[in-house]
C-alpha positions as a LaTeX table, in Angstrom:
\begin{tabular}{lrrr}
\hline
Residue & $x$ (\AA) & $y$ (\AA) & $z$ (\AA) \\
\hline
Met1 & $-0.14$ & 0.23 & $-0.26$ \\
Phe2 & 1.38 & 3.52 & $-1.06$ \\
Phe3 & 0.66 & 6.55 & 0.95 \\
His4 & 0.80 & 9.90 & $-1.25$ \\
Ala5 & 1.49 & 12.61 & 0.92 \\
Pro6 & $-0.13$ & 15.68 & $-0.30$ \\
Lys7 & 1.95 & 17.82 & $-2.89$ \\
Asp8 & 1.97 & 21.34 & $-0.80$ \\
Ile9 & 3.68 & 19.64 & 1.99 \\
Tyr10 & 6.94 & 21.78 & 2.28 \\
Gly11 & 8.04 & 25.14 & 3.47 \\
Pro12 & 9.31 & 26.59 & 6.82 \\
Asn13 & 6.04 & 27.32 & 8.63 \\
Leu14 & 5.30 & 23.06 & 8.28 \\
Leu15 & 8.44 & 22.62 & 9.35 \\
Arg16 & 7.94 & 24.92 & 12.11 \\
Ile17 & 4.29 & 23.33 & 13.53 \\
Phe18 & 6.00 & 19.92 & 13.09 \\
Ile19 & 8.75 & 20.50 & 14.93 \\
Asp20 & 6.21 & 22.00 & 17.79 \\
Glu21 & 3.91 & 19.12 & 17.65 \\
Leu22 & 6.96 & 16.33 & 17.75 \\
Gly23 & 8.78 & 17.88 & 20.77 \\
Gly24 & 11.05 & 20.76 & 19.94 \\
Val25 & 14.43 & 20.78 & 17.71 \\
Gln26 & 16.52 & 18.33 & 20.15 \\
Arg27 & 14.16 & 15.00 & 19.10 \\
Val28 & 13.58 & 16.42 & 15.33 \\
Cys29 & 17.46 & 16.55 & 14.97 \\
Lys30 & 17.61 & 12.49 & 16.59 \\
His31 & 14.69 & 11.69 & 14.37 \\
Leu32 & 16.00 & 13.19 & 11.42 \\
Ala33 & 19.57 & 12.52 & 12.40 \\
Val34 & 20.47 & 16.48 & 11.72 \\
Thr35 & 22.49 & 18.68 & 14.03 \\
Glu36 & 20.84 & 21.93 & 15.40 \\
Arg37 & 22.75 & 24.08 & 13.54 \\
Thr38 & 21.12 & 22.60 & 10.41 \\
Val39 & 17.22 & 22.54 & 11.97 \\
His40 & 17.85 & 26.31 & 12.48 \\
Arg41 & 19.17 & 26.82 & 8.76 \\
Trp42 & 16.84 & 25.57 & 7.38 \\
Leu43 & 13.99 & 27.50 & 9.43 \\
Ser44 & 16.35 & 30.84 & 8.99 \\
Glu45 & 16.70 & 30.36 & 5.14 \\
Gly46 & 13.01 & 29.01 & 4.49 \\
Arg47 & 13.93 & 26.52 & 2.01 \\
Pro48 & 14.15 & 22.97 & 4.52 \\
Pro49 & 14.54 & 20.21 & 2.00 \\
Arg50 & 10.89 & 18.32 & 1.42 \\
Ala51 & 12.63 & 15.25 & 2.46 \\
Ala52 & 12.61 & 16.38 & 5.84 \\
Val53 & 9.33 & 18.27 & 6.01 \\
Leu54 & 7.51 & 14.96 & 4.47 \\
Ala55 & 9.70 & 12.88 & 7.02 \\
Leu56 & 7.92 & 14.69 & 9.94 \\
Tyr57 & 4.72 & 14.78 & 8.22 \\
Trp58 & 4.40 & 11.40 & 8.26 \\
Glu59 & 5.16 & 11.22 & 12.20 \\
Ser60 & 2.59 & 14.08 & 12.96 \\
Gln61 & $-0.75$ & 13.96 & 14.04 \\
Tyr62 & $-1.58$ & 14.39 & 10.16 \\
Gly63 & 0.15 & 11.82 & 8.29 \\
Arg64 & $-0.78$ & 9.57 & 11.10 \\
Gly65 & $-4.13$ & 10.94 & 10.35 \\
His66 & $-3.91$ & 10.04 & 6.52 \\
Ile67 & $-2.70$ & 6.36 & 7.10 \\
Phe68 & $-5.12$ & 6.15 & 9.62 \\
Thr69 & $-8.06$ & 6.92 & 6.83 \\
Asp70 & $-6.79$ & 5.02 & 4.32 \\
Gln71 & $-6.40$ & 2.13 & 6.10 \\
Val72 & $-10.47$ & 2.78 & 7.53 \\
Asn73 & $-11.49$ & 2.58 & 3.90 \\
Glu74 & $-9.24$ & $-0.51$ & 3.24 \\
Ile75 & $-11.17$ & $-2.18$ & 5.80 \\
Arg76 & $-14.73$ & $-1.02$ & 4.38 \\
Leu77 & $-13.96$ & $-2.07$ & 1.11 \\
Leu78 & $-12.82$ & $-5.25$ & 2.39 \\
Tyr79 & $-16.04$ & $-5.64$ & 4.53 \\
Arg80 & $-17.94$ & $-5.21$ & 1.58 \\
Gln81 & $-16.62$ & $-7.24$ & $-0.72$ \\
Ile82 & $-17.16$ & $-10.19$ & 1.85 \\
Cys83 & $-20.61$ & $-9.57$ & 2.21 \\
Val84 & $-21.01$ & $-9.74$ & $-1.48$ \\
Leu85 & $-19.43$ & $-12.66$ & $-1.72$ \\
Arg86 & $-21.05$ & $-13.99$ & 0.33 \\
Asp87 & $-24.16$ & $-13.43$ & $-0.71$ \\
Gln88 & $-23.29$ & $-14.55$ & $-3.88$ \\
Tyr89 & $-22.39$ & $-17.78$ & $-2.73$ \\
Gln90 & $-25.77$ & $-18.24$ & $-0.98$ \\
Lys91 & $-27.32$ & $-17.30$ & $-4.44$ \\
Ala92 & $-25.41$ & $-20.15$ & $-5.80$ \\
Lys93 & $-26.55$ & $-22.04$ & $-2.71$ \\
Asp94 & $-29.90$ & $-21.36$ & $-3.34$ \\
Ile95 & $-29.89$ & $-22.28$ & $-7.05$ \\
Val96 & $-27.70$ & $-25.98$ & $-6.59$ \\
Thr97 & $-30.77$ & $-26.60$ & $-3.74$ \\
Gly98 & $-33.42$ & $-26.13$ & $-6.74$ \\
Leu99 & $-31.97$ & $-28.03$ & $-8.95$ \\
Arg100 & $-32.19$ & $-30.66$ & $-6.79$ \\
Ala101 & $-35.35$ & $-30.24$ & $-6.29$ \\
Leu102 & $-35.63$ & $-30.90$ & $-9.67$ \\
His103 & $-34.14$ & $-34.21$ & $-9.03$ \\
Ala104 & $-32.26$ & $-33.77$ & $-12.90$ \\
Gly105 & $-29.63$ & $-36.89$ & $-11.48$ \\
Ser106 & $-26.84$ & $-34.89$ & $-13.17$ \\
Ala107 & $-22.94$ & $-36.73$ & $-13.21$ \\
Asn108 & $-21.86$ & $-34.04$ & $-10.87$ \\
Glu109 & $-24.69$ & $-34.47$ & $-8.24$ \\
Pro110 & $-22.78$ & $-35.79$ & $-5.68$ \\
Val111 & $-19.81$ & $-32.68$ & $-5.75$ \\
Phe112 & $-22.90$ & $-30.46$ & $-4.81$ \\
Glu113 & $-23.67$ & $-32.72$ & $-1.73$ \\
Glu114 & $-21.07$ & $-31.28$ & 0.28 \\
Leu115 & $-21.30$ & $-27.85$ & 0.05 \\
Pro116 & $-19.49$ & $-25.99$ & 2.56 \\
Glu117 & $-21.34$ & $-23.90$ & 5.23 \\
Ile118 & $-19.67$ & $-20.56$ & 5.22 \\
Gly119 & $-20.96$ & $-19.48$ & 8.33 \\
Leu120 & $-18.49$ & $-15.89$ & 9.15 \\
Asn121 & $-19.39$ & $-15.65$ & 12.84 \\
Val122 & $-16.59$ & $-13.32$ & 13.54 \\
Thr123 & $-17.73$ & $-10.44$ & 15.13 \\
Ala124 & $-16.06$ & $-7.37$ & 14.53 \\
Ser125 & $-13.33$ & $-5.80$ & 16.90 \\
Phe126 & $-14.13$ & $-2.44$ & 16.23 \\
Ser127 & $-16.92$ & 0.38 & 16.76 \\
Ile128 & $-17.38$ & 3.85 & 16.76 \\
Asp129 & $-17.37$ & 4.12 & 20.14 \\
Asp130 & $-14.29$ & 2.32 & 21.10 \\
Asp131 & $-11.21$ & 3.15 & 18.77 \\
Gly132 & $-13.09$ & 5.40 & 16.98 \\
Leu133 & $-13.34$ & 3.34 & 14.01 \\
Pro134 & $-16.42$ & 3.04 & 11.52 \\
Thr135 & $-19.29$ & 0.45 & 12.86 \\
Pro136 & $-18.92$ & $-2.10$ & 10.00 \\
Leu137 & $-22.06$ & $-2.68$ & 8.18 \\
Pro138 & $-24.48$ & $-5.34$ & 9.34 \\
Pro139 & $-23.62$ & $-8.73$ & 7.21 \\
Ala140 & $-26.74$ & $-10.07$ & 5.51 \\
Pro141 & $-28.74$ & $-12.58$ & 6.99 \\
Pro142 & $-28.48$ & $-16.26$ & 6.20 \\
Asn143 & $-31.68$ & $-17.91$ & 4.12 \\
Ile144 & $-32.21$ & $-20.68$ & 5.57 \\
Asp145 & $-35.20$ & $-20.90$ & 4.04 \\
Ala146 & $-34.22$ & $-21.20$ & 0.07 \\
Thr147 & $-36.72$ & $-21.77$ & $-1.82$ \\
Pro148 & $-36.57$ & $-23.54$ & $-5.07$ \\
Ala149 & $-35.21$ & $-20.76$ & $-8.04$ \\
Pro150 & $-37.82$ & $-20.85$ & $-10.69$ \\
Val151 & $-38.11$ & $-22.91$ & $-13.32$ \\
Ser152 & $-39.04$ & $-22.04$ & $-16.63$ \\
Ser153 & $-41.71$ & $-24.03$ & $-18.34$ \\
Arg154 & $-40.20$ & $-25.27$ & $-20.98$ \\
Ala155 & $-37.48$ & $-26.96$ & $-18.30$ \\
Ala156 & $-40.92$ & $-27.98$ & $-16.41$ \\
Lys157 & $-41.82$ & $-30.21$ & $-19.33$ \\
Ala158 & $-38.79$ & $-31.98$ & $-19.57$ \\
Met159 & $-38.73$ & $-32.40$ & $-16.00$ \\
Gln160 & $-41.83$ & $-34.49$ & $-16.32$ \\
Ala161 & $-40.62$ & $-36.38$ & $-19.46$ \\
Leu162 & $-37.57$ & $-37.46$ & $-17.76$ \\
Asp163 & $-40.05$ & $-38.59$ & $-14.48$ \\
Arg164 & $-42.26$ & $-40.35$ & $-16.87$ \\
Thr165 & $-39.16$ & $-42.16$ & $-18.06$ \\
Arg166 & $-38.34$ & $-43.20$ & $-15.17$ \\
Ser167 & $-41.21$ & $-44.61$ & $-14.10$ \\
Ala168 & $-41.41$ & $-46.59$ & $-17.63$ \\
Ala169 & $-38.18$ & $-47.68$ & $-16.84$ \\
Arg170 & $-38.60$ & $-48.83$ & $-13.13$ \\
Arg171 & $-41.96$ & $-51.24$ & $-14.59$ \\
\hline
\end{tabular}
């Protein structure tokens, strides 16, 4: 994941803000591995290196907020993808259940006998109250009472013909 700093992060004013926020010139000097004289020169000349200002930006509340926001957005995106995939899986199971109700007797029917149950009973470990993270969207309710999939009239006629053939073969 790449973090993209805003393009206007440079200049002595932001350097001064970051120095004050991070605990003074001495702590910033240790962090950047430069002397105090260098930092004072950057401030007096008004042209600090952008790399130094960016390094302090990512250590400040602004940079950490930027990272935090990206993480929250990614969590939301991944959670929605899980919900969509769970819904798609449930729909596919409903279709298979509907096909089983037709008693088609296909060659790959044993494959469908062991459909795994995807029950993500993981409770979210974050909420808006405790950590300041967003509350996840409610999970899709499981479709326990799945009705058979609708069947076209042509498929129904074919199934009736198949049933007649099977009953004739049993006699």
